N, C-alpha and C positions, 0 to 999 in steps of 0.2 A: 773519157775516165782520165784525162790529163788535167782538162780545165779544173773538175772537179777537185782534183788534188793540189792543184793550184790555192783553190779557194780556200781548201781545208788548211793550206798552210800560213795562211793569215790568221796572226795570233788570233786578233778580235772576232773571229766567226764563231769560235767555239763558245762565246758567251753572247753573242748579239743572237742569234737562234734561239737560245730558249729565251732570252730576254724577249723576243717579240711572238715567241708563242704563248708566255704566261701574259702579255697586254693583249692577246686577241682573248685569249681563256679567257680573263677577269672583263672584258668588254661585250664578250657573247651572254656571262653569266649577269652580269649587271653593266649596262650601256651609261650609266651616271659614272662609271670609272674614268672615263677619258672625257669628263666634264673641266671646263676649266678652272673650278676650283680645286679637282683633285687632282690634275697635272701642277698645279701653281703648289699645292702641299709636298707633294711628292719632291718639286725640284727644290722648295724651301729645306727640307731636312737633309739634303745632301749635303749642305754648305760645309758646315760645322767637322763633322767627322771626314768628308771626304777632303779640307784643305789638309788634314793629318794624312788620311792616306797617300797624299802625294807625294809626301817626305816620305811614308812609307815605303811606297815604290821604289823610290830612288834605293834607300837602303836593302829591302830584299835583295832587288837585282844584283847590290853591291856583295851578297849572301852575309848579309846581319841579319836582325831583326830588333823592336825596342818595344819592350811590354809596358814603357813608362809613360806612354803620351798621353795618357786621359790621365793621371794626377798630375802629370808637367802642363797640359793643359789648364787644369783645376786651380794649381798653384801660381800660375802665371796670371791668369783672372784675378783672383783675390790680391795678388802683389800689386797690380794692377790700380784696384779699385781702393785699395789702402792707400794706396799713394797719392791717389785723387782725394779720397775724403778724410785722410788722418795727416797725413805730410802737405797737402794744400798743394801738389804739384799742379804745372798743371797738365791738360788732359792728354796734349800730344807727349810731353814728355815722360809720364806715366805710362803711357803706352809703349813708345819706343824702350824704355827702361827694361818691362816686362817680356817682350819678344826677345831682348837682349839675352836676358835671365834666360828665357826658355835655351836659345844658343847655347846660352854657358852648361846649361844642364847636358845640353846634348854631347858637349864637347868634352865632359867629364866622365857620360858612358863610352864616347869614342876612344879616349885614351885609358880608359880602364881594360876596355875590353882589348886595343888593337895592342897599346903599347906593352901592357901587364899581361895581359893573354889568358883574362877572367872571362871564360862563355858569355856573348852577350846575353843568353837567356837571364843567366843569374845578376848581371850587372844591371840589367834594365830592372828587372825583377825588384831588386836590392833599392832602384831608384825610384821606383814605383810607390815602394813603403816608404823613403826618405821624403819625396815630394808632395804626399799625402799627408803626412804630418806636420811638416810644414806649413804647409794649408792650414789646418786646425791650428795650431799653435799662433799664427801670426791674425787670424780671424776669430781664435777661441770659440769656434763653432758657430758664431753668426753670420749670418749674411751683412755684407757691406752696403750701406746707401744713404742717402739718395747719391746718383751719380751725376756730374757735370750736364749742363743742360745740353751742351755740345755730344756730347755720347747718346744720351738720349733721343736726340732730333736724328743722330746717325742710325742708331738701331730701330725707329721707326721708319726712315727712309722706303720708298721700296719703288725704285726706278723701274717703268714698264711691267709696273705689277709684280715686281718679284724683290726678294730683301737684296738690302746693299751685300749680305753676307754671300749670297749666290752670285753675284757677280765678280766679287773679290775669288771666291770659290773656281768661277768658269775661269776667270783671268789665268789663276795656278795652273788649272788645267791643259791650257793654252802653250805658258811658259816651259810648263815642265815637260810635254811630250815634244816640242821643238827642242826642248837643249837635250833631253835623249836621242833624240832619232838623228838630228841633223848636225851637233857641236862634239869638239874633242872631248869635253868633258863627259858628254854622254856615253861615246864610244867606250873610254876610261872605265865608267861603272859597269857597261857591261864586259869589258872584257876581267876586271878585278872580281868581278862574281862568278863568271864561267869559267876562268882559270887562273887563278894568283898568281901561281909561279912562271906561267907563261907571260901573264902580263908584266910581272917584276924584269922577266928577261930581256920584256921588250922595252922597258925603261920608263912603265909605269909606276910611280910612286903610289902601291896600291894602300898603303896604311894610311897615308895622307887622302887618298880617294873616301877611303870609308868612315873615318874621321868626318870629313867635311859631311858625307852623307848623315851622321849619325846628327850634327849642327842643324843642318836643314831640316831633318825630323823633328829636331826640338823648337827650332825657330815659328816651323808652320803649326805645332802643335800649340804653343803658345797664343797665335794669331785665331785657330779656333775658337778657344777659350774666351779671348776677350770678346771676340766677333758674338760669344752667345753670351756675354754679358751684358755688352750693349744692348742685342735684342732685349732680353728680359729686364734690363733695367736697373741689376742689382749685381753684387759680385759675392754668388753663389757659392758657398764651399762643396756642395754636391754636383758642382759642373766638371763636367769628363768624367763623372761616374761610368766604368764598362766601355767606356769608347776604345781602348785598346783591343777588345775584343772585336770590334764592329768594323774596325781599323785591318786588322789583320784579317778577318772574314773577309772582307770586299776586297783585298788585294790578291790573295789567293783565290777566291773565285772569277776573278779578274785577269787570271792568267800568269800572276807574278809566281816564280815559281818558290820554293822554300828551300832551293840548293842553290839558288841566286843563279842570274845570267840572261834569266828570260824573264818577258812580260815588258808591259809598256804602259804610259798613263793613263790612253783612253780606254787599254783594256782595264784598270781600274774602275774608272768612271762606269763602265759598262756594268761591272761587278758591285758597285755601290747602287747603282741606277735598279739592276734584279734583286736587290735586295730589299730596296724601299718599295719597287712595284710589287712584289709577294706580299710584304706587309701591308702596305695599305688595301691592296687587294682582297685579302683574306678579312682586313676590317671591313670592307664595303659588302662584299658576300656576307656579314654576318657570322663567319666563323669566330670561335675561341681565339683569344689573342694570344693565348700561352702559344698555339702551333705555329704564330710566325717563329719564336724562336727554335722550336723542331726544324722548321722550314729549312732554317739560314743553317744549321747543322747539318743536315743532310745535303743541301746543294755545296757546303764546303768540301764535305768528304767527297762525294762526286766529282768535285773539282779538282783536288788533290790526285784523287783517282785517274782522272782525264792526263792530267799532267805525267804522273808515272807511267802511263800506258803510252804517250806521245814520245817518253826518252826511250822508252824500251823498245819503240817503233824504229827510232832514227837508230838506234844501235845495231840492230838488225836489219 
């Protein structure tokens, strides 16, 4: 009994079990589900939203949330494409500038939320509209192309049969998880989200921690948008539309608490994987695609319910 309690206490177990059950069920219904092409398709689909989810994980553990990540991703992708095509910047310089832009937008979100005191929900919702508007003002609603050959080559490359975007995402997962689990900055993020007053009394600059997480989230949103732009080989103004919903859903399903202080990057990865397994499985089994959205919504509610139940169990 004690061993079961210890296993259940591992944060990722709560999402790993349903993930394995879903994989087993869809494989039983359709053996082709675990075929090489299907597995590659699932992994490729994780990369863009997954990168942003890493940043959102840090931010939500710190006790905040960013609703603007999809629009920031789209705006930064368009800004990068515009600098390459219209301003004739070298591809590397344009990408660095766009990632810096994403970090700057995150800094604005953090400063307004933490220093001025406007709730993150309102601040980032406002930034969602600002970034979306600037996106369409810059490109006038039209795609920007062609992109430099180096960007096209990067987008088409598939080391070991998977896109470069996936390997960047995998690197972000590994780095993010190590940073949260084994470093002082990671412990400061947990402390800030767990109990801000106690963390402040312990000498942690909680405002700087939260603003730093906002900056990280904005920078990774820019990287996600730019990677999709490279893969589709066009600066498409629709990049990032709706991503914020998938990002928040995957982090919550992966065990990151909406109340802060709880969660892991590996858990977020498993949450992303579960969402994509369900979507792919429903398509493979011939179920109406609109049920995908229904399934994600149900799982998200169940995940939040599980989080609340665990909190009450700890208190009692």
